[in-house]
N, C-alpha and C positions, 0 to 999 in steps of 0.2 A: 521788682519780685527777687526775693530774697531765697538763694539756694542753699543749703543746708550741705554743713563740711562730711556730715554722718555718712552721707553714701558712700561717698570716696572712700572714706575708714574702712566702713563694712566691705567694698569692692577690694582694699589692697589686702584686707584679713582673709577674704575669701581663696585671693589668687595666691598668698602663701600658704594656706592649707592645700589648697588644691597642687601645690609642689611637693609638699609631705606627702600626702595622700600619694601621688605618682612614685614616689619613693621608695613608698612599704608595697606597689602596685603587686612587682613580682611573689614577694613572699603572700600576700595576700589571695592571690593565684594558688598558690601551693598549698594554701590551708582552707580555701573555699573553692577551688576550682573556677570555672569560669562565673563571671558576677558581671552586672550591671550597676554602675553606679547610680544612686536616685539624685538626681538633680537639684530637687527642691530641699533635701534636706542638709543645711546649713548655717543650723546652730543647735546646740542642747539635745545631740550632740553635733559637732561641726560636718560628719560626713554619713552615709548610709550607702550600702550595697545591698542588691536583691540578686542572689543565687542561681544562675542556671542550670547548674546541676547539684543539687545540697551531698555535701559527702554525708556517707550511710550514718554516719554518730547522729543526726538529723531525722533518720526513721524513715515512716514513708510520706512527709512533709513536701511539698513540691511547691511552696511558697514560702521561702528561709530570708529574714529578714536581720541586718546584723549593721548595729549602730557602731558608730568611730566616733571616739573622743580624740582630739591632735591637742600635746601641749607643750612648752619646752620645760626640760628641768632644770634648767640654769637658775643659779641663785638668785632672788628678787634684786638682791643690791648690786648685782653684776649686771643686770640687762638694765637698771636705773644707769649706770654709769654708762655701759656702749651705747645704750639706746638716744641719750639726752642727747640733742642739738642744741639746746637753750645754755646749758653752764658750757663757759667758755668759748660761745659763739664767736664772740670780737676777737679773742686769738687764733681761731681757726679761719678766719676771714683773713686777717693779718698775715699768717702761715701763706695761703693759698695766695694772696697776694704778690708776697716776697718771691714764691716761685716762678709762677705768670708772668707778672708784673717786671723781673727785676731778674727771673732766672735763679735766684738763691734757692737752691732747698735746701732743708733744712737736716741735722743729722741727730732730731729727738722726733720720734713715733708721734703721732697727734694723743694715741690712748695706750696705754701699757699698763697691765696687771697680772699678777698671779692669782689665780683662781684654785683653792685646794681642795681634791679628789678625795675625800675619805670614802671608805665603803658604804655609806648610806646615799652619796652624792645623787643618784637615780630617784630612789626612795624617797629622800626627803621633797625632791621634784615631783611625783605623783602622788604621796600619799593622800594631799588633801583632796584629790578627784572622787575619794573612794564614795563619798559624801553626795555623790549624784547618781550614783550607778543606778540606783532603786527606780528612781524620778524619772531617769531615762529608759529604762524597762518597761514601764508601768504606762508612759506618756505614748511611747509607739508602738508599744507590743513587740517591740524588737525579740528574735531567738535567741542572740546576744550580743553583748557590749564590749567593742575593744577600745584600747588606750594604743594609738604611734604617739611616741614622745620622741623628742626630737634634744639636739643641743648643739650649741656654738663653741662649747669649749671643748668637749672631748669627741672621739670617734671610734667609728667598731673596729678601725684595724689599731686603733693605741693599745699598747703593750698593758696598761693600766686596764683598758677596759677588757681587754682579751683575757687577760690572767688573774682577773680580780675582782673586778666590778660588776661584772656581768652575773657571776656565780652570788656574789653578795647581794645584788640585787633582789635574782630570783628567791634567796634564803629568805631575805626581811619583809620581802612582800608575801610569801607563803607564813611565815610566823604572823602575819598581821591580817591574814584572810582576804587579803586584796579582794574584793568585789568583780573587778573585772575580769573577763572572760581570758583574754591574753591582753600581755603587752608586747607593744613592737617598738623597737627602737630604731631610731634613723638617724646619719648624719650629712646634714646637708652640704656643709663645706667640705667634706671628706672628697675626694678625687676617683674613689671607686665607692659610693655610698650603699654598699648591699646591706637591705634591711636585716636585721636580726630578732627574732623571738627571744625574749628576756623572761619573760612568765609564762605559763597556762595555769589557770585556778584547778583544772583535774587533774594534773601532774604535780602536784605539790610538793615544794623540794624542804622537807624537815631536817634532813642533815645537814648539821653545820659545815659549811666550805672550812678548806682549809686557812689558816690566818691571814689576814689580808696585807700583804708584802708593802703597801705602797703607803702607810700611814702618814707620813708625812710628804704626799706628795703636790704638788701642785702643776699647772700650762698655764706658760705666760700668753695671756690673749694680747692682740695688739692690733689699732687700727693705725694703720702706714702715712705717713706725711703726704702732701702731693710729690709726685714725680715728673720730672720732665722726659717725652719721648725723643727717641733715638739717641739715648744715653745708656751707658751699663752703671750701674751702683753694687757694690757690694752691701747686700742687705742688713746681714749680720753687723755690719758696722751701723748701717743706718737706723736700726732698729735696737742698736744696744742703750742707746741715751735716754734719759730720764723722759715720761712724757711731758708733751706739750701741754695737756691737759690731765691733773691724776688725778684720781677717786676723790670726792667729798669728804673731809676729815673723819664726820661720822657718817660711813657706809649706810646706808635706810636696812633696819631688819625686817 
């Protein structure tokens, strides 16, 4: 009997999306009061909640259902580099062997790349979802459909996000008349991943924000090399070298 790998892939996808959902849960409760997650809703959109006590804006309706799409905003070329386990696999195997078989810790991180953070960084990551809104609304008769987005590159406490990127995302989505009712941003790699609402269709921000202060900003993303337990390291020194695996010469667009 041949067992397909697809269920395992699907289960991993759902487990990760559940994690993102849980990061957004405190804000969802503030926006929608108490709710119950609908367990059967796992695709198109990725999740849904049934409100226990709908806010007054839904009028006298007693059954209110909110659809939730979940997506990364990170550039495709970066995700291809960060998640590719085949390209450079031999180098990784050799690096791991040097560390755990010979006790040699390399001075080069496994992967490292600078990711630009322009004012449309989050906007570019979510705008492609706009075309799915109407089908989601009609398919399951949701009262609202919202988007939870996340990044492995930037986080909510980062000054670029707080003092420029968040406001510009709101403005750009408003200018584009982004159809999702709300957009929430979470940071799965943040130590304090407080969710932030960065867009609300009902309160479009049409006033242009202050000029973006970080047009040339980049964030260095690192996958560190294997380290031995019981030893102390200067990570700034260990991570300062060139990566063992560089991005491909021509990153996918």
